[in-house]
Residue frames as qw, qx, qy, qz and C-alpha x, y, z in Angstrom:
[[0.000, 0.887, 0.462, 0.000, 0.00, 0.00, 0.00],
 [0.300, -0.814, 0.106, 0.486, 2.79, 2.40, 0.95],
 [0.442, -0.150, 0.603, 0.647, 4.67, 1.57, -2.26],
 [0.254, 0.623, 0.659, 0.338, 1.58, 2.36, -4.31],
 [0.113, -0.949, -0.226, 0.189, 1.27, 5.84, -2.69],
 [0.400, -0.598, 0.360, 0.594, 4.93, 6.54, -3.35],
 [0.399, 0.165, 0.691, 0.580, 4.59, 5.53, -7.01],
 [0.119, 0.817, 0.537, 0.172, 1.49, 7.71, -7.43],
 [0.248, -0.895, -0.015, 0.371, 3.28, 10.65, -5.77],
 [0.431, -0.351, 0.524, 0.646, 6.31, 10.21, -8.02],
 [0.312, 0.424, 0.704, 0.476, 4.08, 9.95, -11.12],
 [0.017, -0.916, -0.397, 0.060, 2.16, 13.05, -10.02],
 [0.318, -0.759, 0.207, 0.530, 5.41, 15.03, -9.60],
 [0.409, -0.063, 0.659, 0.628, 6.62, 13.84, -13.02],
 [0.216, 0.666, 0.654, 0.285, 3.30, 14.84, -14.61],
 [0.122, -0.940, -0.176, 0.264, 3.44, 18.30, -13.02],
 [0.385, -0.541, 0.427, 0.614, 7.02, 18.70, -14.23],
 [0.358, 0.197, 0.728, 0.551, 6.08, 17.61, -17.78],
 [0.102, 0.838, 0.533, 0.064, 3.04, 19.90, -17.78],
 [0.232, -0.855, 0.059, 0.460, 5.24, 22.82, -16.73],
 [0.365, -0.312, 0.596, 0.644, 7.73, 22.04, -19.52],
 [0.318, 0.477, 0.742, 0.348, 4.92, 21.63, -22.04],
 [0.045, 0.911, 0.406, 0.051, 3.47, 25.07, -21.33],
 [0.168, -0.978, 0.055, 0.110, 6.16, 27.41, -19.98],
 [0.704, -0.342, 0.365, 0.505, 9.55, 26.13, -21.15],
 [0.012, -0.560, 0.417, 0.715, 11.63, 27.43, -24.07],
 [0.127, 0.038, -0.845, -0.517, 10.02, 24.80, -26.27],
 [0.170, 0.360, 0.814, -0.422, 6.57, 25.05, -24.74],
 [0.240, 0.679, 0.683, 0.127, 3.17, 26.16, -25.89],
 [0.018, -0.920, -0.132, 0.368, 3.64, 29.90, -25.29],
 [0.260, -0.525, 0.538, 0.606, 6.88, 29.89, -27.27],
 [0.337, 0.254, 0.820, 0.387, 5.17, 27.96, -30.06],
 [0.174, 0.830, 0.526, -0.059, 2.32, 30.47, -30.22],
 [0.120, -0.848, 0.144, 0.496, 4.75, 33.39, -30.30],
 [0.296, -0.299, 0.704, 0.572, 6.79, 31.79, -33.07],
 [0.315, 0.488, 0.782, 0.228, 3.63, 30.97, -35.02],
 [0.090, 0.917, 0.285, -0.266, 2.53, 34.60, -34.76],
 [0.185, -0.698, 0.410, 0.557, 5.95, 35.81, -35.95],
 [0.368, 0.034, 0.818, 0.440, 5.81, 33.30, -38.82],
 [0.277, 0.718, 0.637, 0.039, 2.38, 34.59, -39.89],
 [0.004, -0.916, -0.008, 0.400, 3.58, 38.21, -39.82],
 [0.254, -0.510, 0.617, 0.543, 6.70, 37.39, -41.82],
 [0.381, 0.281, 0.825, 0.307, 4.69, 35.33, -44.32],
 [0.220, 0.867, 0.423, -0.141, 2.33, 38.28, -44.83],
 [0.098, -0.828, 0.274, 0.479, 5.32, 40.57, -45.41],
 [0.354, -0.188, 0.782, 0.477, 6.74, 38.10, -47.94],
 [0.355, 0.577, 0.723, 0.132, 3.40, 37.97, -49.75],
 [0.105, 0.935, 0.158, -0.299, 3.28, 41.78, -49.88],
 [0.201, -0.654, 0.519, 0.513, 6.82, 41.97, -51.23],
 [0.406, 0.104, 0.833, 0.361, 6.06, 39.28, -53.83],
 [0.301, 0.775, 0.555, -0.033, 2.98, 41.20, -54.95],
 [0.001, -0.915, 0.111, 0.388, 4.93, 44.45, -55.21],
 [0.345, -0.401, 0.699, 0.481, 7.70, 42.66, -57.11],
 [0.420, 0.401, 0.777, 0.244, 5.18, 41.28, -59.58],
 [0.199, 0.914, 0.308, -0.173, 3.68, 44.75, -60.09],
 [0.144, -0.808, 0.358, 0.446, 7.13, 46.26, -60.65],
 [0.408, -0.144, 0.784, 0.444, 8.16, 43.55, -63.10],
 [0.383, 0.642, 0.652, 0.122, 4.94, 44.09, -65.08],
 [0.082, 0.957, 0.059, -0.271, 5.62, 47.83, -65.14],
 [0.304, -0.578, 0.580, 0.487, 9.20, 47.25, -66.31],
 [0.447, 0.204, 0.801, 0.343, 7.97, 44.96, -69.07],
 [0.271, 0.833, 0.482, -0.018, 5.42, 47.56, -70.09],
 [0.089, -0.897, 0.176, 0.397, 7.99, 50.37, -70.04],
 [0.385, -0.348, 0.699, 0.491, 10.29, 48.33, -72.27],
 [0.307, 0.248, 0.835, 0.382, 7.66, 47.43, -74.85],
 [0.119, 0.795, 0.590, 0.072, 4.88, 50.07, -74.87],
 [0.343, 0.227, 0.063, 0.909, 5.94, 53.46, -76.31],
 [0.289, -0.662, -0.314, -0.616, 2.63, 55.08, -75.35],
 [0.720, -0.632, -0.274, 0.085, 3.04, 54.01, -71.73],
 [0.647, -0.076, -0.084, 0.754, 6.64, 55.26, -71.76],
 [0.098, 0.450, 0.156, 0.874, 5.47, 58.68, -72.90],
 [0.517, -0.694, -0.334, -0.373, 2.67, 58.76, -70.33],
 [0.764, -0.478, -0.239, 0.360, 5.07, 57.92, -67.47],
 [0.503, 0.066, 0.000, 0.862, 7.66, 60.47, -68.58],
 [0.090, -0.558, -0.245, -0.788, 5.02, 63.18, -68.93],
 [0.618, -0.682, -0.303, -0.248, 3.40, 62.46, -65.55],
 [0.796, -0.478, -0.144, 0.342, 6.44, 61.77, -63.39],
 [0.583, -0.155, 0.113, 0.789, 9.04, 64.03, -64.97],
 [0.142, 0.812, 0.259, -0.504, 6.76, 66.85, -66.18],
 [0.292, -0.123, 0.588, 0.744, 7.92, 66.65, -69.79],
 [0.467, 0.646, 0.292, -0.529, 5.87, 68.44, -72.43],
 [0.651, 0.403, 0.497, 0.407, 5.56, 68.21, -76.19],
 [0.266, 0.042, 0.216, 0.939, 6.50, 70.99, -78.50],
 [0.217, -0.334, -0.253, -0.882, 4.13, 73.98, -78.21],
 [0.584, -0.558, -0.583, -0.086, 2.56, 72.71, -74.96],
 [0.118, -0.618, 0.368, -0.685, 2.38, 74.59, -71.69],
 [0.590, -0.213, -0.747, 0.218, 2.71, 72.84, -68.36],
 [0.360, -0.646, 0.130, -0.660, 0.88, 74.15, -65.31],
 [0.540, -0.075, -0.763, 0.347, 2.00, 72.72, -61.98],
 [0.456, -0.687, -0.083, -0.560, -0.31, 73.45, -59.10],
 [0.007, 0.403, -0.765, 0.503, 0.91, 73.11, -55.51],
 [0.402, -0.284, -0.870, 0.035, -0.50, 70.34, -53.37],
 [0.423, -0.744, -0.296, -0.423, -3.24, 71.26, -50.92],
 [0.755, -0.604, -0.148, 0.207, -1.03, 70.45, -47.95],
 [0.612, 0.252, -0.053, 0.748, 1.90, 72.58, -49.23],
 [0.284, -0.736, -0.290, 0.542, 2.63, 75.60, -47.04],
 [0.426, 0.659, 0.280, 0.553, 2.35, 78.74, -49.22],
 [0.258, -0.954, -0.108, -0.107, 2.82, 81.25, -46.41],
 [0.274, 0.749, -0.486, 0.357, 6.59, 81.08, -46.30],
 [0.206, 0.303, -0.807, 0.463, 7.74, 80.26, -42.78],
 [0.473, -0.423, -0.766, -0.105, 4.28, 79.57, -41.38],
 [0.178, -0.103, -0.494, 0.845, 4.11, 82.51, -38.96],
 [0.340, -0.171, -0.207, -0.901, 0.61, 83.51, -40.08],
 [0.406, -0.308, -0.860, -0.026, -1.13, 80.79, -38.03],
 [0.313, -0.417, 0.137, -0.842, -3.98, 82.06, -35.87]]
């Protein structure tokens, strides 16, 4: 009878120790959940970068092959004009036109 109680006590201590290691150790459940969360975040970032890379490669292909698109990009981004055209550049709404900004009330 006494031997049985000792064995149960030892098994109980071992189970508590294993439960502790399963949940709170460096290889436990909380660490697993943290690593899984980091993995999901990094995977999302990789997907975003892949999508951006695909968009950029399509734009490069289009810039190399489509003369109309080349002209459109140069005119929009670099403010180029054709002969006998006038270019009007309006300031952005959030641009400060008052100089040093001392006119605030």
